[in-house]
BASE-590577 format. One record per residue: residue in three letters; z, x, y of N, C-alpha, C in turn. Coordinates in Angstrom, 1 decimal. Layout:
BEGIN
    aa     n_zz     n_xx     n_yy    ca_zz    ca_xx    ca_yy     c_zz     c_xx     c_yy
   ALA        Z        X        Y        Z        X        Y        Z        X        Y
...
! end
This chain:
BEGIN
    aa     n_zz     n_xx     n_yy    ca_zz    ca_xx    ca_yy     c_zz     c_xx     c_yy
   MET    -22.1    -59.9     15.2    -22.8    -58.6     15.2    -23.7    -58.6     13.9
   LYS    -24.9    -58.2     14.1    -25.8    -58.1     13.0    -25.4    -57.0     12.0
   LYS    -25.4    -57.3     10.7    -25.0    -56.3      9.7    -26.2    -55.4      9.5
   ILE    -25.8    -54.1      9.4    -26.9    -53.1      9.2    -27.5    -53.2      7.8
   GLU    -28.8    -53.3      7.8    -29.5    -53.5      6.5    -29.2    -52.3      5.6
   SER    -28.9    -52.6      4.3    -28.7    -51.6      3.4    -30.0    -51.1      2.8
   SER    -30.5    -50.0      3.3    -31.8    -49.5      2.8    -31.7    -47.9      2.7
   LEU    -32.6    -47.4      2.0    -32.6    -45.9      1.8    -32.7    -45.2      3.2
   THR    -33.5    -45.7      4.1    -33.6    -45.1      5.4    -32.3    -45.1      6.1
   ASN    -31.6    -46.2      6.1    -30.3    -46.3      6.8    -29.3    -45.4      6.2
   MET    -29.3    -45.4      4.9    -28.3    -44.5      4.2    -28.5    -43.0      4.5
   VAL    -29.8    -42.6      4.6    -30.1    -41.2      4.9    -29.7    -40.9      6.4
   LEU    -29.9    -41.9      7.3    -29.5    -41.7      8.7    -28.0    -41.6      8.8
   VAL    -27.2    -42.4      8.1    -25.8    -42.4      8.1    -25.3    -41.1      7.6
   LEU    -25.8    -40.6      6.4    -25.4    -39.4      5.8    -25.7    -38.2      6.7
   THR    -26.9    -38.2      7.3    -27.2    -37.2      8.3    -26.3    -37.1      9.4
   LEU    -25.9    -38.3     10.0    -25.0    -38.3     11.1    -23.6    -37.8     10.7
   VAL    -23.2    -38.1      9.5    -21.9    -37.6      9.0    -21.9    -36.1      8.8
   CYS    -23.0    -35.6      8.3    -23.1    -34.1      8.1    -23.1    -33.4      9.4
   VAL    -23.8    -33.9     10.4    -23.9    -33.3     11.7    -22.5    -33.3     12.3
   LEU    -21.8    -34.4     12.2    -20.4    -34.5     12.7    -19.5    -33.6     12.1
   VAL    -19.5    -33.5     10.7    -18.6    -32.6     10.0    -18.9    -31.2     10.3
   GLY    -20.3    -30.8     10.4    -20.7    -29.5     10.7    -20.2    -29.0     12.1
   SER    -20.2    -30.0     13.1    -19.8    -29.7     14.4    -18.3    -29.4     14.4
   ILE    -17.5    -30.2     13.7    -16.1    -30.0     13.6    -15.8    -28.7     13.0
   LEU    -16.4    -28.3     11.9    -16.2    -27.0     11.2    -16.5    -25.9     12.2
   ALA    -17.6    -26.0     12.9    -18.0    -24.9     13.8    -17.0    -24.8     14.9
   TRP    -16.4    -25.9     15.4    -15.4    -25.8     16.4    -14.1    -25.2     15.9
   VAL    -13.7    -25.6     14.7    -12.5    -25.0     14.1    -12.7    -23.5     13.9
   ASN    -13.9    -23.1     13.4    -14.2    -21.7     13.2    -14.1    -20.9     14.5
   SER    -14.6    -21.5     15.6    -14.6    -20.8     16.9    -13.1    -20.6     17.3
   LEU    -12.2    -21.5     16.9    -10.8    -21.3     17.3    -10.1    -20.3     16.5
   THR    -10.5    -20.2     15.2     -9.8    -19.3     14.3    -10.4    -17.9     14.1
   ALA    -11.7    -17.7     14.5    -12.4    -16.4     14.2    -11.7    -15.3     14.9
   ALA    -11.3    -15.4     16.2    -10.7    -14.3     16.9     -9.4    -14.0     16.4
   PRO     -8.4    -14.9     16.1     -7.1    -14.6     15.5     -7.3    -13.9     14.2
   ILE     -8.2    -14.4     13.3     -8.4    -13.8     12.0     -8.9    -12.3     12.2
   ALA     -9.8    -12.1     13.1    -10.4    -10.8     13.3     -9.3     -9.8     13.8
   GLN     -8.4    -10.3     14.7     -7.3     -9.6     15.2     -6.3     -9.2     14.1
   GLN     -6.0    -10.2     13.2     -5.1     -9.9     12.1     -5.6     -8.8     11.2
   LYS     -7.0     -8.9     10.9     -7.6     -7.9     10.0     -7.5     -6.5     10.7
   GLU     -7.8     -6.5     12.0     -7.7     -5.2     12.7     -6.3     -4.6     12.6
   GLN     -5.3     -5.5     12.8     -3.9     -5.0     12.8     -3.5     -4.5     11.4
   ALA     -4.0     -5.3     10.4     -3.7     -4.9      9.0     -4.4     -3.6      8.6
   LEU     -5.6     -3.4      9.1     -6.3     -2.1      8.8     -5.6     -1.0      9.5
   ALA     -5.1     -1.1     10.8     -4.4     -0.1     11.5     -3.1      0.3     10.7
   ALA     -2.4     -0.7     10.3     -1.2     -0.5      9.5     -1.5      0.2      8.2
   GLY     -2.6     -0.2      7.5     -3.0      0.4      6.3     -3.4      1.9      6.4
   ILE     -4.1      2.2      7.5     -4.4      3.6      7.8     -3.2      4.5      7.9
   LYS     -2.2      4.0      8.7     -0.9      4.7      8.9     -0.2      4.9      7.5
   SER     -0.3      3.8      6.7      0.4      3.8      5.4     -0.2      4.8      4.5
   VAL     -1.5      4.8      4.3     -2.1      5.7      3.4     -2.1      7.2      3.8
   LEU     -2.0      7.4      5.1     -1.9      8.8      5.6     -0.5      9.3      5.8
   ASN      0.5      8.4      5.5      1.9      8.7      5.6      2.3      9.2      7.0
   ALA      1.8      8.5      8.0      2.0      8.9      9.4      2.2      7.7     10.2
   THR      3.0      7.9     11.3      3.3      6.8     12.2      2.5      7.0     13.5
   ASP      2.2      8.2     13.8      1.4      8.6     15.0      0.0      8.9     14.6
   VAL     -0.9      7.9     14.6     -2.3      8.1     14.2     -3.2      7.6     15.2
   THR     -4.3      8.4     15.5     -5.4      8.0     16.3     -6.7      8.2     15.5
   VAL     -7.4      7.1     15.4     -8.7      7.2     14.7     -9.7      7.9     15.7
   SER    -10.1      9.1     15.4    -11.0      9.9     16.3    -12.4      9.6     16.0
   ARG    -12.8      9.2     14.8    -14.2      8.9     14.6    -14.3      8.0     13.3
   VAL    -15.3      7.1     13.4    -15.5      6.2     12.2    -17.0      6.5     11.7
   ASP    -17.1      6.8     10.5    -18.4      7.0      9.9    -18.7      6.0      8.8
   THR    -19.9      5.5      8.8    -20.3      4.6      7.7    -21.2      5.3      6.8
   VAL    -20.8      5.3      5.5    -21.5      6.1      4.5    -22.2      5.2      3.5
   SER    -23.5      5.4      3.2    -24.2      4.6      2.2    -24.6      5.5      1.0
   GLN    -24.3      5.0     -0.2    -24.7      5.7     -1.4    -25.3      4.7     -2.3
   SER    -26.2      5.2     -3.2    -26.8      4.4     -4.3    -25.9      4.6     -5.5
   GLY    -25.3      3.5     -6.0    -24.4      3.6     -7.1    -25.1      3.2     -8.4
   ASP    -24.3      2.9     -9.4    -24.8      2.5    -10.8    -25.6      1.2    -10.7
   ALA    -26.6      1.0    -11.6    -27.4     -0.2    -11.7    -28.1     -0.5    -10.3
   GLY    -28.4      0.6     -9.6    -29.1      0.4     -8.3    -28.4     -0.3     -7.2
   ARG    -27.1     -0.5     -7.4    -26.3     -1.2     -6.4    -26.0     -0.2     -5.2
   ASP    -26.2     -0.7     -4.0    -25.9      0.1     -2.8    -24.4      0.0     -2.5
   LEU    -23.8      1.1     -2.3    -22.4      1.2     -2.0    -22.2      1.7     -0.5
   THR    -21.3      1.0      0.2    -21.0      1.4      1.6    -19.5      1.8      1.7
   PHE    -19.3      2.9      2.4    -17.9      3.3      2.6    -17.7      3.5      4.1
   VAL    -16.5      3.2      4.5    -16.1      3.4      5.9    -15.1      4.5      6.0
   VAL    -15.3      5.6      6.7    -14.4      6.7      6.8    -13.8      6.8      8.2
   TYR    -12.5      6.6      8.2    -11.7      6.7      9.4    -11.1      8.0      9.6
   HIS    -11.7      8.9     10.3    -11.1     10.3     10.6    -10.0     10.1     11.6
   ALA     -8.9     10.8     11.3     -7.6     10.6     12.1     -7.0     11.9     12.6
   THR     -6.4     11.8     13.7     -5.6     12.9     14.3     -4.3     12.3     14.8
   ASP     -3.3     13.2     15.1     -2.1     12.8     15.7     -2.2     12.9     17.2
   ALA     -1.2     12.6     18.0     -1.2     12.6     19.4     -1.6     14.0     20.0
   SER     -1.3     15.1     19.3     -1.7     16.4     19.8     -3.1     16.8     19.4
   GLY     -3.8     16.0     18.6     -5.1     16.3     18.2     -5.2     17.0     16.9
   ARG     -4.1     17.1     16.2     -4.1     17.8     14.9     -4.7     16.9     13.8
   ASP     -5.6     17.5     13.0     -6.4     16.7     12.0     -5.4     16.2     10.9
   LEU     -5.4     14.9     10.7     -4.6     14.3      9.7     -5.4     14.0      8.4
   GLY     -6.7     14.2      8.4     -7.5     13.9      7.3     -8.3     12.6      7.6
   ALA     -8.4     11.7      6.6     -9.1     10.5      6.8     -8.7      9.4      5.8
   ALA     -8.9      8.2      6.2     -8.7      7.0      5.3    -10.0      6.4      5.0
   VAL    -10.3      6.2      3.8    -11.6      5.7      3.4    -11.6      4.4      2.7
   GLU    -12.4      3.4      3.1    -12.6      2.2      2.5    -13.6      2.3      1.4
   SER    -13.3      1.9      0.1    -14.2      2.1     -1.0    -14.1      0.9     -1.9
   THR    -15.3      0.4     -2.3    -15.3     -0.8     -3.2    -16.1     -0.5     -4.5
   THR    -15.5     -1.1     -5.6    -16.2     -1.0     -6.8    -16.0     -2.2     -7.6
   GLY    -16.7     -2.4     -8.7    -16.5     -3.6     -9.5    -15.4     -3.5    -10.5
   GLY    -14.4     -4.4    -10.5    -13.3     -4.4    -11.4    -13.6     -5.4    -12.5
   PHE    -12.5     -5.8    -13.2    -12.6     -6.7    -14.3    -12.9     -8.1    -13.9
   GLY    -12.3     -8.5    -12.8    -12.4     -9.9    -12.3    -13.4    -10.0    -11.1
   GLY    -13.8     -8.9    -10.5    -14.7     -9.0     -9.4    -14.5     -7.6     -8.6
   ASP    -14.9     -7.6     -7.3    -14.8     -6.4     -6.6    -13.4     -6.0     -6.3
   LEU    -13.2     -4.7     -6.4    -11.9     -4.0     -6.1    -12.1     -3.1     -4.9
   LYS    -11.4     -3.5     -3.8    -11.6     -2.7     -2.5    -10.3     -2.0     -2.2
   VAL    -10.4     -0.7     -2.0     -9.2      0.1     -1.7     -9.4      0.9     -0.5
   LEU     -8.3      1.3      0.1     -8.2      2.2      1.3     -7.4      3.4      0.8
   VAL     -8.1      4.6      0.8     -7.5      5.8      0.2     -7.3      6.8      1.4
   GLY     -6.1      7.4      1.4     -5.9      8.4      2.4     -5.9      9.8      1.9
   PHE     -6.7     10.7      2.5     -6.8     12.1      2.1     -6.4     13.0      3.3
   ASP     -5.7     14.2      2.9     -5.4     15.1      3.9     -6.7     15.9      4.2
   SER     -6.7     16.9      5.0     -7.9     17.7      5.4     -8.5     18.4      4.2
   GLU     -7.7     18.7      3.2     -8.1     19.4      2.0     -8.6     18.5      0.9
   GLY     -8.5     17.2      1.1     -9.0     16.3      0.1     -7.9     15.8     -0.9
   THR     -6.7     16.2     -0.6     -5.6     15.7     -1.5     -5.2     14.3     -1.2
   ILE     -4.9     13.5     -2.2     -4.6     12.1     -1.9     -3.2     11.9     -1.4
   LEU     -3.1     11.3     -0.2     -1.8     11.1      0.4     -1.2      9.7      0.1
   GLY     -2.1      8.7     -0.1     -1.7      7.4     -0.4     -2.9      6.4     -0.5
   TYR     -2.6      5.2     -0.9     -3.7      4.2     -1.0     -3.1      2.8     -0.9
   THR     -3.9      1.9     -0.6     -3.5      0.5     -0.6     -4.7     -0.4     -1.1
   LEU     -4.4     -1.5     -1.8     -5.5     -2.4     -2.2     -5.8     -3.3     -1.0
   LEU     -7.0     -3.4     -0.6     -7.4     -4.3      0.5     -7.8     -5.7     -0.1
   GLU     -8.6     -5.7     -1.2     -9.0     -6.9     -1.8     -9.1     -6.7     -3.3
   HIS     -8.8     -7.7     -4.1     -9.1     -7.6     -5.6     -9.1     -9.0     -6.2
   ALA     -9.7     -9.1     -7.3     -9.7    -10.4     -8.0     -9.3    -10.2     -9.5
   GLU     -8.3     -9.2     -9.7     -7.9     -8.9    -11.0     -6.8     -9.9    -11.5
   THR     -6.6     -9.9    -12.8     -5.7    -10.8    -13.5     -4.2    -10.5    -13.0
   PRO     -3.6    -11.5    -12.5     -2.2    -11.4    -12.0     -1.3    -10.8    -13.2
   GLY     -0.5     -9.8    -12.9      0.4     -9.3    -13.9     -0.2     -8.2    -14.7
   LEU     -1.5     -8.1    -14.7     -2.2     -7.0    -15.5     -3.0     -6.1    -14.5
   GLY     -4.2     -6.4    -14.2     -5.0     -5.6    -13.3     -4.5     -5.6    -11.9
   ALA     -3.8     -6.6    -11.5     -3.2     -6.7    -10.2     -2.1     -5.6    -10.0
   LYS     -1.6     -5.0    -11.1     -0.6     -4.0    -11.0     -1.1     -2.7    -10.4
   ALA     -2.4     -2.6    -10.1     -3.0     -1.4     -9.5     -2.3     -1.1     -8.2
   ASP     -1.8     -2.1     -7.5     -1.2     -1.8     -6.2      0.1     -1.0     -6.3
   LYS      0.7     -0.9     -7.5      1.9     -0.2     -7.7      1.7      1.0     -8.7
   TRP      0.9      0.7     -9.7      0.8      1.6    -10.8      0.5      3.1    -10.5
   PHE     -0.4      3.3     -9.5     -0.9      4.6     -9.2     -0.2      5.2     -7.9
   GLN      0.8      4.5     -7.5      1.6      5.1     -6.3      2.5      6.2     -6.8
   LYS      3.2      6.8     -5.9      4.0      8.0     -6.1      4.9      7.9     -7.3
   ASP      5.6      6.7     -7.4      6.6      6.5     -8.4      6.1      5.7     -9.6
   GLY      4.7      5.5     -9.6      4.1      4.7    -10.6      3.9      5.5    -11.9
   LYS      3.6      4.8    -13.0      3.4      5.5    -14.3      2.1      6.3    -14.3
   GLY      1.1      5.9    -13.4     -0.1      6.6    -13.4     -0.4      7.2    -12.1
   SER      0.6      7.8    -11.4      0.5      8.3    -10.0     -0.7      9.2     -9.8
   ILE     -1.4      8.9     -8.7     -2.5      9.8     -8.3     -2.1     10.6     -7.0
   ILE     -1.0     10.2     -6.5     -0.6     10.8     -5.2     -0.4     12.4     -5.4
   GLY     -0.9     13.1     -4.5     -0.8     14.6     -4.6     -2.0     15.2     -5.4
   LYS     -2.8     14.4     -6.0     -3.9     14.9     -6.8     -5.2     15.0     -5.9
   SER     -6.1     15.8     -6.4     -7.4     15.9     -5.7     -8.5     15.5     -6.6
   PRO     -9.4     14.6     -6.2    -10.5     14.2     -7.0    -11.7     15.2     -7.0
   ALA    -11.4     16.4     -6.6    -12.5     17.4     -6.6    -13.0     17.5     -8.0
   GLU    -12.1     17.4     -9.0    -12.5     17.1    -10.4    -12.2     15.6    -10.6
   PRO    -13.3     14.8    -10.8    -13.1     13.3    -10.8    -11.9     12.9    -11.7
   LEU    -11.1     12.0    -11.1    -10.0     11.4    -11.8    -10.5     10.4    -12.9
   THR     -9.9     10.5    -14.1    -10.3      9.6    -15.2     -9.0      9.3    -15.9
   VAL     -9.1      8.2    -16.7     -7.9      7.8    -17.5     -7.8      8.6    -18.7
   SER     -6.5      8.7    -19.2     -6.2      9.6    -20.4     -7.0      9.2    -21.6
   LYS     -7.3      7.9    -21.7     -8.1      7.4    -22.8     -9.5      8.0    -22.9
   ASP    -10.0      8.4    -21.7    -11.3      9.0    -21.6    -11.2     10.6    -21.5
   GLY    -10.0     11.1    -21.8     -9.8     12.5    -21.8     -9.3     13.0    -20.4
   GLY     -9.0     12.1    -19.5     -8.5     12.5    -18.2     -7.0     12.7    -18.1
   GLN     -6.6     12.7    -16.8     -5.2     13.1    -16.5     -4.4     11.9    -15.9
   VAL     -4.9     10.7    -15.9     -4.2      9.6    -15.3     -3.9      8.5    -16.4
   ASN     -2.7      8.1    -16.5     -2.3      7.0    -17.4     -2.9      5.7    -16.9
   ALA     -3.6      5.0    -17.7     -4.2      3.7    -17.3     -3.1      2.6    -17.3
   ILE     -3.4      1.5    -16.6     -2.5      0.4    -16.6     -2.5     -0.2    -18.0
   THR     -1.3     -0.6    -18.5     -1.2     -1.1    -19.8     -2.1     -2.4    -20.0
   ALA     -2.9     -2.4    -20.9     -3.8     -3.5    -21.3     -4.9     -3.8    -20.2
   SER     -5.1     -2.8    -19.3     -6.0     -3.0    -18.2     -6.8     -1.7    -17.9
   THR     -7.4     -1.2    -19.0     -8.2      0.0    -18.9     -9.4     -0.2    -18.0
   ILE    -10.1     -1.3    -18.0    -11.3     -1.6    -17.2    -10.9     -1.5    -15.7
   THR     -9.8     -2.2    -15.3     -9.4     -2.1    -13.9     -9.0     -0.7    -13.5
   SER     -8.3      0.0    -14.4     -7.9      1.4    -14.1     -9.2      2.3    -13.9
   ARG    -10.2      2.1    -14.7    -11.4      2.9    -14.6    -12.1      2.5    -13.2
   ALA    -12.1      1.2    -12.9    -12.7      0.8    -11.7    -12.0      1.4    -10.5
   PHE    -10.7      1.3    -10.5     -9.8      1.8     -9.4    -10.1      3.3     -9.2
   LEU    -10.1      4.1    -10.3    -10.3      5.5    -10.2    -11.7      5.9     -9.7
   ALA    -12.7      5.0    -10.1    -14.1      5.2     -9.6    -14.1      5.0     -8.1
   ALA    -13.4      4.0     -7.6    -13.3      3.8     -6.2    -12.7      4.9     -5.4
   VAL    -11.7      5.5     -6.0    -11.0      6.7     -5.4    -11.9      7.9     -5.4
   ASN    -12.6      8.1     -6.6    -13.5      9.3     -6.7    -14.7      9.1     -5.7
   ASN    -15.2      7.9     -5.6    -16.3      7.7     -4.6    -15.8      7.9     -3.2
   ALA    -14.6      7.4     -2.9    -14.0      7.6     -1.5    -13.9      9.1     -1.2
   TYR    -13.5      9.9     -2.2    -13.4     11.4     -2.0    -14.8     12.0     -1.7
   ASN    -15.8     11.6     -2.4    -17.1     12.1     -2.2    -17.7     11.7     -0.8
   ALA    -17.4     10.5     -0.4    -17.8     10.1      0.9    -17.1     10.9      2.0
   PHE    -15.8     11.2      1.8    -15.1     12.0      2.7    -15.5     13.5      2.8
   ARG    -15.7     14.1      1.7    -15.9     15.5      1.6    -17.3     16.0      1.7
   HIS    -18.3     15.2      1.2    -19.6     15.8      1.0    -20.7     15.1      1.8
   THR    -20.4     14.4      2.8    -21.4     13.7      3.6    -21.5     14.4      5.0
   PRO    -22.7     14.9      5.3    -22.9     15.5      6.7    -22.9     14.4      7.7
   VAL    -22.5     14.7      8.9    -22.4     13.7     10.0    -23.7     13.8     10.9
   ASP    -24.3     12.7     11.2    -25.4     12.6     12.1    -24.8     12.6     13.5
   ALA    -24.9     13.8     14.2    -24.3     14.0     15.5    -24.8     13.1     16.5
   ALA    -26.0     12.6     16.4    -26.6     11.7     17.4    -26.0     10.3     17.4
   THR    -25.6      9.8     16.2    -25.1      8.4     16.1    -23.7      8.3     15.7
   GLY    -23.2      9.4     15.0    -21.8      9.3     14.5    -21.8      8.6     13.2
   ALA    -23.0      8.1     12.7    -23.0      7.4     11.4    -23.5      8.4     10.4
   THR    -23.2      8.2      9.1    -23.6      9.1      8.1    -24.2      8.3      6.9
   LYS    -25.1      8.9      6.3    -25.8      8.3      5.1    -25.9      9.3      4.0
   GLN    -25.7      8.9      2.8    -25.8      9.8      1.7    -26.4      9.1      0.5
   GLN    -27.4      9.7     -0.2    -28.0      9.1     -1.4    -27.5      9.9     -2.6
   LYS    -27.0      9.2     -3.6    -26.5      9.9     -4.8    -27.7     10.5     -5.6
! end
């Protein structure tokens, strides 16, 4: 069998073939895993909504997407899940809110009752330092040292170091500020955005 000549053209052809083959394999694997991953995220979100609203009987009655212009010209997007129980009683809403933390984006899901009082929250994504900023998942809960449960961000929540009413995570003031900014923004998206009756979507400019 004749040996393939070692030349630039042949090397490029071989590399191209390898890239096409690997790309095809990755696309096939992605097609197999995309649906299960999406289903897991949907289940996790449903569980998160129940958790932050402190309810087991929850029906999402409407979903609004809210756009705001944030600091430094960054566009912020919030997703508001309005919820009722089986009898149609208003339970408030769970709001997805993202802001920049110390290590990267901090994404939270915050539950509000119909009056805007915080019922609960959960961290959906974060890139904070383990053992420090990552403590946000517990620190601001009902039994945490900086609990925000039962408070209303009608007056924006701030850390005590800034003259506010919430104790910051020890040695993680930046993360604490970012977390409270996400909560305050979530409240604004929930309380002060008119609904576009034609589409069910909402938009707000700061």
